[in-house]
N, C-alpha and C positions, 0 to 999 in steps of 0.2 A: 266417506273415506274409510277404508279399512283399518280396523285397529288390531296390530300384531302384539303378542305379548312375548316377553323374555322368560325363559324357564331356565332352572338350574338343574342339570342332569349330570350325576356322576363328577360333581364338583366343577362342570364347565357350563358357562352361561351360553346359551344358543337360542337362536330365533330364526324361523324360516321366513326370509324376506322376499323369495322369488324373483331375483334380478339375474336374468341370464348373461351369459358371455358376451353375447352380442350387444345386449343393453349396456354392459359395463363398457365394451368397446367405444360404444358412441359417447357415452358420458366422459370417458377418459380424452376423447379427441374434441370435446366441445370446449372451445376456447373461452366461451363466455362463462363457463363454470369453473374450468381448471387454472388455478394460479400456479406459479414456479413454486411456491413453497408447498401446495398440496403434492405435486409431482415429486419434489425432493424427498418429502417425507415417506411417501409411498413406496419409492424406489430404495429407500433405507431399509424400511421393513422387507421387502423383497429379496435384498441381499442377504438377509440373515438366513441361517439353516433353518429348513422347514418354513421358511417366511414368518417366522415368529420371534417376539422378543418382548422384553418389558421395556416401558419407556425409560425408567432408570438405567438399565444397561445401555441403551442408544445414547442417553444423554452424556454417560461417562465415555462411550466410544468416540463421539463428535464433539465433546468438550461443549456441550449447550445445556440448557435447563432442561430436565424430563418433562416439565409442563408444557414445554414447546410442541414437543411430539403429541401429547395428550391433546392440546387445545387445537392442534392442526387438524387431527384426524377427527375430532368433534366438528369442527367448522366444514371440513369436507363431507362429513356425514349428512349434515343439517341441509348442505348445498344439494346433495344427491337427493334427499328427500323432496326438497321443494321442486326440483326439476322433474321428478318423477309424478310428484303429486297425486299418488295413489294409496299411500298408506301412512300410518303413523306407528311407532314402536313405543310400547309401555314397558318400564323396566320392572324387576321384582318387587321394588319398593313403591310402585304405582305411580311412578313420575315418568315423563317422557325420556326415553333413552335413544341416543344417536350413534354412539361409537360402534355398536353391534351391527348396524347397516353395513360397513365394510369388512367387519371383523367377527371373530369369535374369542372367547377368553375364559380364563381360569386364573385361579391364584397358584403361583409357584413359590412356595414357602410364604415370606411375607410381602412378595411382590406380585403384581398382576401382570399376567402374561397376555399378549394379545397375538391372535394368529389370522392372517389375511384369507378371506373366504376363497375357497377353491376356483369358484367362478372369476373373481377378480384377479386371482393370481393368473388365470390363463389369458385374461385380457391385457393384463400389465406386460405380460411376456410378449403378447402381439403388438403393442403400440409404443413400448419403451424405446425401440430403435428410432422412432420418429422423435422422441422427446429428446434422446441424447445423439442425435444425427451428427454423424461425421463431416467436417466441412469438405465440399469438393472442390475442385479446380478446374476452370474452364478458360479457354483462349478463342478469341474471334477476331475476324477481320473488320475493316471498316471503310471499304471501298466499294461502292455499287457502280458497275458499268464504267469503271475509269475515273469516278468522281469521289473523292474523299469525304466521309461523313464524320470525321475525328472531330472538328471543332464542334458540330451539332450534337454529337453523342455526350460530350464534355460538358457542353452549357445546359444542356436538358436533363443531364443525369440519367442517361438511358443506354441501351444497346439494342439494336434491332437486326433481325435476320433479313437481309435485302433480297433474299430469294422468295419463291412462292412458299407458302405456309408449309407444304407436305416435304419440302427438302430439309434436311437436319430436325424434322419436327419430332422424331423420337428420342433425339438426344437433348433438344431444346426442352422437352417436357420434364426431363430430370433435373433441371436447374432448379434450385430452391433458395429462399431467402436465407441469407447467411453465408453462401458459397462466394469464394473469390473468382473474379473475372478480369482477364488481361486483354487489352487491345494490341494487336500486334501486326507487323508486317514481315515479310521475308524478301531477301535478296541476295545476289551472289556478287563476289567481289574476284577480280582476277580472271585470267583466260585458261581453259583447259590447256594441259592436264592439272593446272595449280589452282583451278577455280576453287573458291571456298563458299560455302552457303552460310548465311547469318539469319538469325532471328531478333527482330528489334522490337522490344517492349516499349509501347508507346506511354501507356497508362493501365494502373491497375486499381480496381476498386471492389466494394462488397456489395452483392445483391441485395436490394431492400425491397424490391416490389415485383410481383408477377403482374405485368401490365395487360398483356395479351397473349394470344398463341404464337407471337414473333416479337415480343418486345418484354424488356425487363428493366426495371428501374435500378441505378447503381450510383451507390455514394463513392465517387471516385477520390482516390488518396493521392495527395500531392507527392508525385513520385517522378523523379528525373528518369527520362527515357534512357535505356542502355542496350546494348548489342550482345547476343550471344552466339558463340560457334561451338562446335563439336557437339551439337545438341540434336534430338529429333527434328526432323524437316516437318514443322506443323504448318502446311501449307493451305489445309481447308479452311473455309469460312468459319466454322465453329467444330472446336475438338476439346475434349477433355483430358486434362494432364493427369496421368496415374503413376508415371515413374517417380519414385521418391526423390532422386537426385534432380529430377527436372522441376518438380515441385519445388524443392530448395531453392534452386537457381533462379527461377523466374519469380516465384511468390515470397520466398524467404525475408527479404529486406523489408518489403511492403507490408507483410504480416506483422513484423516486428513493430514496425511504425504504427500500425494500426491499433496493436496491443497497448502501445505506449500512449497513444493518442486517448485510448479508453481510460487508461489510469489517470491521465492528466485531467481529463474532463470529470472523471468522479471526484478527484481531489478539488479541483476548483469549484464544483458544485456543492460540495459538502462542508470543505475546509479542513475535515479531520479524516484521515484514513488509515485504517489498518490492514498491511498485507500479511494475510495469514496462510498456513499451508504446511506441507511436510518438510523435515529438515532437508537442507541441500538444496531447496530450490531457487537460491539466490535471491532471498527478499531483501536482505540489507544491500546488497549490489543494487538491486532495482530501486530500492528507495533513494539512493543517491543519484540514480540515473534520471528519476523523476524530477528530484530537486534541480539538476542541472537544466532540464527542458524548461521548468517553471522559471527558473531563475534567468536563464539565457546564457548558460557556461557551456564550453564545448569539452573541456577537460577538467581532470579534477584540480590541477593546478589554478586554474581560472575560476572554478567554483570556490577553491579557498581564498583566492585572491579577491574576490567580489565581498566576500565576508558576509553573504546573506543567508546562510545555512548554519545550522550547528547540530552536533551528533553527541547524544548521550546513550548510556546503556543501563537499563535498569537491573536491579538486582535486589535481593530480600532486605539488605541493610539501607536501601536508598529511601530517603523520606522528604517530608516537606521542607526542612531547612536546606536540603541540597537542591531542591527544585524551585520553591518559590522564594522563601527568605528565613531568615533564622539569626541567632545570635551567635557571633564568632568571636574567638579570642585575638586580642591584638596587643602589640606592644607598645607603650606609651613613647612617643619620640623622645629620644635621648635619656630615657630612663630605663630601670631595669623592672619596672612595675608592668603588669599584664592587666588589661581591662577586656570588657565585652562590648561590642556594638552590633548593632542590626546590620546585616550584609544580606544583598540580594542574592538569590539563588540563580542557577543558569538560566532557567525559562524566563524568570523576571528580567534578568539583565538582557537577554535576547530580545524580549518584547519592547523595552527602552530603545534599544537599538533600531529597531524596526519601526517604532513609532516616530523616531526622530527622522527617519528616512521618508516617513510620509508627511513630515511637515514642510509646508510651503512657505515662500516669503520671509523665512527666518534668515537672520543675520547674525553670524557667530563664527569667528575665526580665531576662538579664544586659543585652540589647541596649538595651531601652528606658530601663534604670538608668543606663547608660554614657552614653547621649545627653543625659540630663538632667544628668549630672555635668559634662559638657563644657560645657552651657550655663551652668551655674552659674561655673564658671571663666572663660568668656570674659566674663561680666557682671562679675565682680570685675576682671578686667583692664581692661575698659572705664572702670571706676571708679578704675583706678590701684592696685589692691590685689592681692595674691596668695592663695591658698586654702589655710587650714591643714588639713592632714591628718597625724594622727599627730604625728610629730617634726618635720615639714618644712612648708614653704610652697612651694606649686606654681603655675608658669605653664603654657604649652603650648609644645610644640615646633611646627616647621613641618608636621609630619605628625600634629598632634593628639595626641601622647602627653603624659602628664605630666612637667613637667620642672621640676628644682631647680637653681637657679643662686646660687653665693656669690661673686659678682663683686667684692664688697668685701674678701675674703680673700686673702692673698698666692698661695695655690693657686688660686684662681678655681675652686673645686672645683663640679662639676656632675654629674647622672646622669639618666637619663630611664626612666621606666616605661612600656611601651607597653600598648595594649589587650589584646593576647594574654597578657602577662605577668599582668594583673589577673583575666583570665578563668580563666586556669591557677590562680592561687591560690583563686580562687571555687569551682573543682572540688577544691581540696584537692591540686593537683599542684604539685610543684615546678617555678617558672616558668624557672629557670636551673640547670643542671648544678651550678654552684658553690654554688648556694643563696643568692647574694648578694641582698641587698635584699628577701628573701622577707617578712621582718616588715614592711617598709614597704608590700608589696604586699597583704599581709593586712589592714593598717591601712586601705588604701583601700578594700577589701571590706566591713570594718565601717563606714566612713563612709557607703558606698552604701547598706548596709542600713538605718542610721539616718536618713538624709537623703533618699535616692532609692527608698525602698520596695523595695529589692533583697531578694528571696525566698532562703531557704535553697536550695541546690542539692540536686535529687534527681535521680539518674540514672534513666532510664525503662528499659522493655523493648520489644524489637521485637516488633510484632505482626503476624502474617499477614493480618490482615484489610486489604485493600487497596480495598474498595468506594469508599470516599469520599477516597482519597488516591492516585489514580491519576497518574502522571507520564508525559509522552510526549516522546521525544526523536526529533527528526526529521532525517534525513541526507540532504540533496538531493544529486543527482548521486552516488550512493554508489559507482559503478563507476569514478568517475574518479580516485581515488587508489589507491595499492598498499595493499589491504585488509590483507594480513598484517604490513605495515609500520606501519599505523595501529593495528590492534587487539592485536597482540603476543600475549601469553598470554591476552588476553579472549576468544580463540575458545572457550575452555572455560566461562568464567563467563557469557557471553550465552547458552548453549545453554538452551532453556527448561526442560530437565531439571535444570538445576544452578544455578537461580536461588537466591538467599538465601546463607546461611553456607554450606551444604554445596558450593557453588561457588567457595569461597574460594581465591584464588591469591596468591602473592608477586609483586608487580610488580618491574620492572627496577630501581627505586629504592627498595626495600623498606628497605635499610639505613639510608636518610636519612629515614625516616618520623618524625614527632614522637611521642613516647611517649602524648600524650594524643589522637592521630588516631584517629577512629572506625574506620579502616583499617588500624591499626598492625600487627595480626596478620594482615593479608591483605585484599585487595580482592575485593569481591563485588558483583554487580550485585542490588539490592534486588528483592523481588517485585512491587512496585508500579511498575515501570519498563517501558514499553513502547517499542519501537524501531520507527519507520517509515522505509524506505529509498526513494528514487526513482531510476529510471534510464531513460534512452532505450536501447532494443534496439540502435540503429544506432551508438551512441557507441563507437568504437574507440579512445578515449584510454587505455584500459586494456584489453587482448586480452580478457580474460574474469574474471569473478568467480572468487575462489579457490573451490574447489570444497568445502573445509572450512567456508567461511563459508555457501555455498549451502545446504548441508543444515541449517543452523541457522536459516534464514528460511523463512516461507511466501512464495509468490509468486503475484501476482494480475495477470494482464495487463489493462490499462485500454484499451480499444478506442475508437476515434474515435466510433463509434455510442453508446457507453455515456454518453458526456459532453456530448451536444447540449444537455442542460439547462441549461448555462452561458450559452447564448443568451437564456434567458427574460428579458424585461424589457430587453434590450440592443440585439439587433438584429432584435426582432419583425417589422418590416415587410420584412425580407430573409429571415426564418427558412426559408420553404419552398425558396426559390431556392438559398439556401446548401446546404440539406440535399441538393438534387440535384446541384449542383455537386460538393460534397465526396464523395458517394457515387460520383459518375461518375469523379472524377479518381481516388480510390482503387482503384476497380475496374480502371482502366487501369494503374495502378501496379502491381498484382499480376499483371498479365499480362505485365510486363517480366521476361525471364530474368533472375535474379539479385536481383531485388527480392522484395517480399512484404508482408505486412500490417505488419511492423516498420517500413516506410518509409510508411506512410500519413500523410496530411495531417490533423491533429487539428483538432478544431472552434475551439481557442484562436486559431489563425490567422484565423478569420473574425470574431473580435471587433475585428479592425483596421477593419473596415468603418465603424466609428464615426468613424473619421478622415476618412472620405471621403463623409459624409452629404449634404454640398452639391454634391458632382460628379455629373454627368451619368451616369458609368459608374464607379461604385465599385467593381465586381467586376473591371473591367480594372484600376483602380488597384491592387487588392489582388494580382492576379497580378504585375503589373510591378513592384511596389515590395517585395513580401514572398514570394510563392510561387515565382516563376520561379528565384530564386536558390537556394532550397532544392532544388527539382526538379533544376537544373543540377548541383549537387553529388551528387545521387543518381546522375546519369547520365555523370559526368564520365569514368569510365574504361572505359565500356561502347561497344562498337561501334556504329556508326550512331546516335550519341547526338543529332545534330541532328534525325534522322528521328523518333527516339523522343520528344524534347522538341515536336515538332511534333504527334505523336499526344497527347500528355499535355495539352498546351494545348488541343486541340481536345475532348478528354474534358471538360476543366474548362469550356469554353463549350458543353458538350453539343451539338456539332457532329457527334459520331459515336455510334453505337450500341455500346456497350461489351458484349462478349460476356459471357453470364452463364449458366454451366453448370447 
């Protein structure tokens, strides 16, 4: 094997590795070698001016560790060397060097700047379209010589060309894995001259496999059939849909369903999901929609009514006591004194609720019986009488505890029994460490059994069946708080591999837990709890997410183009123009050095057009009142910011052609 040596010339590290453009093309298209991570990092370097950058600059741009770029390029280079198996490279220090196989490099100040080799640049430009292939849309029939193949196609997960292979072969050969395909029929209703043609969409799916020259595998999406009129007459057995409006009308709903399905599958398999992306892509709204699907709610009101979701928004002051537990002040009942007690944070409280829903065979109707008891006591008080329970007659305290007062005695003796006291006694737990008034509390329990239909308490068992008891906790702006400060020791418990009791940990206030607390022996995140976080890629209020936390979440980038369905039914008359302006502006933003897709303008901004529907230039008002300020912040620290602002405004107004590689 040939040994090649790195030399330093005029400050630049170089090495002649003799890999041709065609060889690079073959390597880049080798699916056994190329990972999505390799492709992503190479494309990020390729998109930089002159195809060069430092790992530090890319890390800051994409809000990830610089080491991730360094490590990925090194691993890619090692894979290339192993695949070629004809040379090894030795660095200037005498040790093996890998990064220089795809790159050259030099120091630019204190940072090391990498430049993609010219041969690799040419190869990347040739194959990148295949990596970033745009989805195409096809429509086909399902009847052969008068016999329907619909049921067979659905059952077998396929579509076949029923004609000889030559017919439609050119178009069929253009279908790729990942394209969308619709099964259709056409018919006419009415008589001439009032006859009307219809296109019936029977089923829609995603192409998953190229089986033969006339058959493709398809993952059919559960989609109700529907009819369309006033649309192109797609009468041929196989056709491609290229008109944007037709794509939207035929595939729009199914595409949204498929995207939602992929989000749900990602959350269910990982338990924790972060939706990340540019501002205005509707990540918070999407998180709530995912929660609805997971829980089985159709509307916001139904989601709230079910009580199986919670929403918090992180901020720099948010901490462990807000999220998990901490000491909180409270006023001592019927006194002016203030004390402190341990109180559950919003997440721990939510987990208790989820755990209770996942407990089977439990018998506990205390809440309903207690409310009935309070109603009886209030009614008696309104009639001027107290309620006799056991040896005492009770009224109510200011906090709805049972209160006995003997104001006619010299000692003016009084005591209160709280709801928690009675509930403890109901579960056969000593309500107070001293045991004081335990018998009186048990008397209240017995009274409730006789008069309020309180059932005998039966402790349940935790079930692993979570299908009908899923709980979703949404954390908006998850990167705006100091994550390690908020989660504390829960880094372990939220890990998908340590859900349930096997992930039990002692919290910071474990010594203050009540003996009857469900988490008295340690806190854990129940199996039926799912966490969704949202974050803007460009938010620098927290420099980066803690890496220990990053690996416990699945990550999904939500792109502006993915969420234009939010316009449906709201800005229909501006839909096409909004789409053109958004894409033009975002392409121009990508061409600004130091910016990228994380700085895109999302479709949610364009919903503000509703505020200007009576104006002659609603898009002008949208720019002046909403978009210009956002773009100004993007460009604030860049040189030639005024010139760049002018270019971006022109792109928004479609006054310039934006370069499209």
